[in-house]
N, C-alpha and C positions, 0 to 999 in steps of 0.2 A: 546702488548698481543693481540693474536690471537683468536678469538672469536666461539667458536664451536657452532655448530645446533642442536647437537642432546645430551638427556642427559646423555646419557653414556658413550658417548667423555667428555664431562663437567666432571663427575666423575672419569673419567681417568685420564684425565687432571690435575684434583685436587691432585692424589696420587701422582704425577710427580711433580707438582708445590710444594707440600708440603715438599717434600723432598731436593727440590733444594734450597726453597724461605722461609721456616718453616713457610710462612703467606702470605697471598693474596688473592685476589680479582677473582674470578672463573666466567667465562661469562656463560649465561642459554640458553636457547632452547625454541623452539615454541611448546614443547610438554604440555601435559595437561591432570590432575587427573580427567578428566569428569566423568561424572554419567548421568543416565538417568532420569535427573528431569524434562527436558523438561523446562527449567526455565533460566532467565538471568539475569541480574543486571544493575542498573543504576545509578550512584551517580552526582552531581555536586559541581564543585569547581569554586569560583569566584577568578580569577587573574586579575580582572582588578582594578588600582590603587586607581582611584578617583570615584568607583561604590558606590551607594549608596544599601542597602540590596536587593539581588533581589530572587526571588520566580522561584520554578521550577512547573511547571503544567501540569498532565500529563491524557489527558483525562478527563479532569474539576476538577481532585484532587491536592489541592494546598500543597507542601510539605514546610518543614520551609524557613525562611530567612536564607541568606549566606551573609555574609558581606566579606571585601575584607580579602583573606587569612582563608576564613574558607571554608567546606566543609559540604555537608548532609553526612547521611548515606548509605552505600549499600543498596538499595530498590530489592527487590528480585520479578519479573513481568514473568507470563507465557508467551512463545515464542509466540509472534506476532509483529504486526505494532501498534505503539502508537502516537498520536499526541502529541509531545512534545513542550512546549512554557518555556519559559522562560522571566519575569516579572520583574517590579518593580512599588509600589505606587508611583506615582507622587502627587496624594493628597487625600484627604480623602476619597474620591468615587470614584478615577477611578484610573486603570493602565494601562501603558507603555507596552506594549511588544516588546523585542528586539529581538526574535525568536520564530519561529512556522515552524516545519518540520517535517515531519513522521522518525519514528525511529524506526529497526529494533529490537526487543528484540529476543537474540537466546540463544540457548541450554550453558550453561557456558562461556558465552561471557558478559564481563561488559561494558556497554557504558558510558565512562566519560566525562560528559558535561561542559564544561572549556568557561566562560567569560571572556574577556580578551579584551587587548586595550585601548585606549582613551574611557571613557562612553558618550563622545559626540558622538562618530561613535563606538559603542561598535560589537564586535565580539564573536560569538560562536562557536567554536568549538567542535565537535566530535570522543572522542578518540577510538575506541574498542579494548580491549585487551581477550584474555583469561585468564580463573581462571587456572593459573599455583602453586598454593599453592602446596610446595613439600608433596610428598606422605607419608601416615602413616610410611612408614620405614624407611624415609630420615627426622628422628624427629629433629636432629642436624640443619636443615637446615630453611633458609627462602628465598624470593624472590622478587625481587624490580626492579622495571622500573624506569627510569629518563624522566624528562618532562619541559624543557625549555621556560617557561612563562615570562623570561625577556625581559624589554620594549626596550633596548639598540639597540636589530635587529644585536647583536653580536656573533658568534658561540664561543663555550666555548668546553673546555674539564674538563671532573669531573673526580676526583680521591679517592680512598681509601686506608687508612692502619690501622693498628692493633691502639689500644689506645693509646697506649705507644712509638707508633712511629713516626716518622717525616714525611716531605711531600717528602725528600729525598730518602724516604722507601717506598713512596706511589705507587700504582699501577694506573695505567690509568684503566678507566673502558672504557669510551665512550666519542667522541666527540658530541656537540649537537648542531646543526643548531637552530635558533628560532625558536619555536611552534613546537618543532619535539623531537616525544618519540621514547625510545629505545628499544630495544625487552627486556624480562627478564635477568636478575641476578643471579644465585645461589651462595649462600654464607651460611658459618657455622654458626648460632646464637653465639652472643657475643657483644662484644663493639666496635666500631670501628669508625674510624675521616674520613671526607669529606671534599675536597679542591676543587678548582674552580679556573681556570685558562682561558686567551682567549686560541683558539685554537691553538696550536702548540707551547705557549708560557711556560715560566716555572715561571716567576712573579706570586705567588698565592695570588689571588683575596679576597678569602675568603678561611676562615680555621674553620671547627668545632668543638665543643668538643665532646665526646667520647660521643657517643649516641647506648644504648643501645637495642638490637633486641633479644629480651626475649622470643620469640614464634615462631611456625612454622607456618608463614603467609606470606601474600601479601602485600607490600606497594608502595606504589608511591613516589619519592622523586621530588619535584616540586622547579625547580630554580626562584626564582622570584625578582624583586625590594625590597629592604632592605628601608623602613621607617621610621626605627628607627634614633637616634641621631648617631651610630656608622660611622666612613669613610667608612668601606666597602658598596660598592653599591648593593651587594648580600646577601641574604636570601635565605634558604631553607625551604621546608615544608614537613613534614613528614606526609603523608596520607596512613591511616590504613582502615579497613573494618566497620571500626565504624565514626560517624561524628567526632572524636575526630583528630585537624591536632594538630601536635607537630613543633612547629618552630624554627628552627637551628640558629641561631645567630654566627658572626665571634667572633671566641674565645678572641680576643683582641681589640674587638669593646669598644671603652669608654663609658660612660654612660654620662647623663644629668639630673639636677636638677636645681629647683629654690625653693624659701621660699616665704611664704605671713605672714604678719604680722598681727594677729589679738590681740595681746598682750594690753588689754586695759590700762594698766598700765602705757604706755612707749608710748613716741613719734614716737621713732624707735630703731630700733635694730641692732645688728651684731652677725653672725653667724660664733661658728669655727667650724673645724674639727679636733680634736685632734690629728689626725693622718697625717695632714697637715702643723703641727707648730703654732706658735703664731700668725699669719698674718690670719684677717679674710676673710673669702669665702666669705660672701656679707657683707655689710658695710650700716649704715643709710638708712636700711628700713624703709620706716614711717608708720605710724599706718594704716591699711587698702590699703595696696599695696603691690603687686606681685615684686620681684626680677628680674633681668634681670636671662636668666640660665648660668648656667656653667658648663663645660663639665669634668668632672674627671675621672680618671681609676676605673675599677668594683672594686668593695671590701665591704669589713663594713666599718663602722667608727662610731667614737662617736663624737654627737652631745652639743655645747654648746651655750647657748646664752645670750649676756649681753644686757642691757640697754646702748645704745650709749654713752650718754652725762653723765650717772653717771657709770659707768662700772659695775653697779650691775647684779649679775648671775640670770639670771631669769631658766635656763635649763643647768642641767648638765647629761652629760653621757646618753642621747637617743642615742638610737640605729637608726643608717639608714643603710641598703642593698643596695648597686645598684650592680645588675648583668649585667653582659655585653649587652651593646644595649637599657637598660631600661634607661626612661624618666619619672621623679616623681617630685610633687611638697610636700614640706613638710610644712604646716599650724601650723605656733604656735598659740595660741588661750587661752584666759584666761577661766578657767574654776571655778564656781562657786559655793561654798558649797550649798548643798540641804538645804530648810527652813524648819528644822525643827521646829516647835513650843514646842513639848513634851522634849526637851535635854536643859540643860543650862548649857553647856557644850562650853568653850572659847578656846579650845585649837587650836593650828596652824594649826591642820587636818582641821578647818573652815573658814580659811582664804580663797581668791581667790588663785590658782595655775595656772603655766602656763603649756599647755601639748603640746603634739604635733601630728598632724594627718600626716601620708604620704598617698600618691594616687598615682596610677599608671595615667599619661596624655595619652591621646590616641594621636596615631600617624595616626588616619582615615586620610584620604584626600578625601572625598566624596563633590562633587559638588553641590550635590541636596538634600543630608540633613544631619544634624550634632546631633552629640552627646554631650547632656549637663548635665553636673554631678553637681549635686545641693549638696554644702556642708554646712551644717545645723552647725549651732553654738549657736540658742536659746535655752535656758535653763529653762526658764520661764516657756514654755507650753511643755507639753508632745509631742504632735500630733499636727503637721503642713498639712495642705493641699495649695497647689502649682498648680495655674493653671495656663496656658499659654492660650492666649485668645485673636483668630484673630479680623479682621474687621467686620466681620459679624457674630461674636458670643458673647454671655456672661459668666459670671463665670458659670452659671445654662447649658449651650449650649456647654462650650468647650468642645473639642476634645481630647485635648493633658492636662493633669493633672496627678499629683502626690499627692495621697492620704494619709494620715494617716502617714506622716512622722515620724518617732520617732528613727530614727538613726541617724550618722553624715555625712553619702551620701544615695543621690539616683541619679537615672538616667532615662534619657528618650532622645528618638531620635525625632528632629521635623524636616519638612520638610522646604526647603527655603519659609520665608512669613514675615510678621511683626507680631508680639505678645505684648500683655500689660501681665506683669507677675505679678498675685497678691499672697501674700502669707497671709492666713489665719488660724485662729484655732478658736474651739468651744469651748466657755465657760458659762458655766450653760445654753445650748441650745441656745446662742446668738451666730453669725456667726461674729468674729472680725477681721478687714482688718490692718493689721500689718505694713504691707510696701508692696511697687509696682516699677516696674521699666519698660522701653520697650526698645526693641532691632528687629533689621530688621535682618534676616537669608540670605544672598546669597550665589553664589558661592564660593566668596573668606572668607566668615567667618569663617572656621573651625571650631572644637569642643571649645565648651566653659566649662568656670569654672563659676558657681555661687553659691557666698558665701553669706550666712544670718545669720546674725549676731544681738546681743541685745547689744545696746550703754555703759550697765552698769547692777552691780547687781540689780537692783531696776525694769531693763528693762523696762526703760520709754520711749524708743525710740528703733529703729531698722533700718536696715540698707539691702540695696543687693549691691553686687560689683560683677559688670561682666567682664570676663576676656578670654582671648583665653587660652586653656592651650597648 
């Protein structure tokens, strides 16, 4: 497809293409619906797979943290030269700067700051582009550019089709070298599918589900590494003018799951998925342990849980939904009835029951900090305080802590270091230490689960289980 460089030519081409093809992608131009605002924009996107959260600092003002695959909003600045820094917090009191340059903010120009490469030797690139949102009289159109931030160093082709079409009916949008950004493309508002191949080849490496473009706006489509469990090495991020990033996964990507046995009445459990027949997906999972991960097709499943030795049914028809490229852990645990002294009801509803909690696993691969998901199954105490204490700290001075935890899940990001973990609660003004453990985080640790449990209904003992997500 020949790319036109004037908007009027594009509109003329669209009319011809519509008559001949009924659908297609229509290349855009360099024209802009600029005004006299005398202001421009800046936005940062983190495309460094193993990066920690990074921050953009402009003339000493610090913008929000951005993790891999995330972006800031578009920030409007008066046209001028600004000192732009990109930094990350290496410890409690210090930041390391990986980029510091003067950036010219110009009228109706967006400066897209992209962090990329291995974060041991990070690269920061700035992509200036015009605001080319279609004019008001073209309210049936949106515009987008493509940016190739995949780390394999290969040239790719990107294609587009209507939502109900196949790759054979798709139209080539552009070829993209590594770290290259295209010009703008205009297209009619609607739902479309995208495809990625190696440059000049026809084997599809990535196919998206239908993506909705509902608004007259401007988007950046970023091709990046897939860190999920699916077979495709590619993923796409749809960047808008807000901080929202819509990740697009391969439509046929498999999902991955594992389970945790926190069922106190059973030494080991077997888990079945009704849609997969009579053989268990996980078998003989001991109390207090995680299963290995299992790869499954995306879809909706009914979970059934049995005690391994007796075959007693512990759970029936608990719903599990696995979307393409998703990675989940299902925690099975014992829920004890509330201790209500005002009732004499001895009904079965007051017996312990087995419940499930499904959690999305983290696919971050940051080498400098790690996401810790705390899963709390202690029911004896309503509120927990969890302290992550380094060697030069005490509980009172610990910087990293989760306070008043009354939900099943809590989350914190910790930098590499050694930690003593203390789980405490307050009872009538006294601070009780329920359980403790220790671990060391380094560049190979990955993100972790910490499971906090009580041993029995009387809450006579408590435990911690630490595992990679």
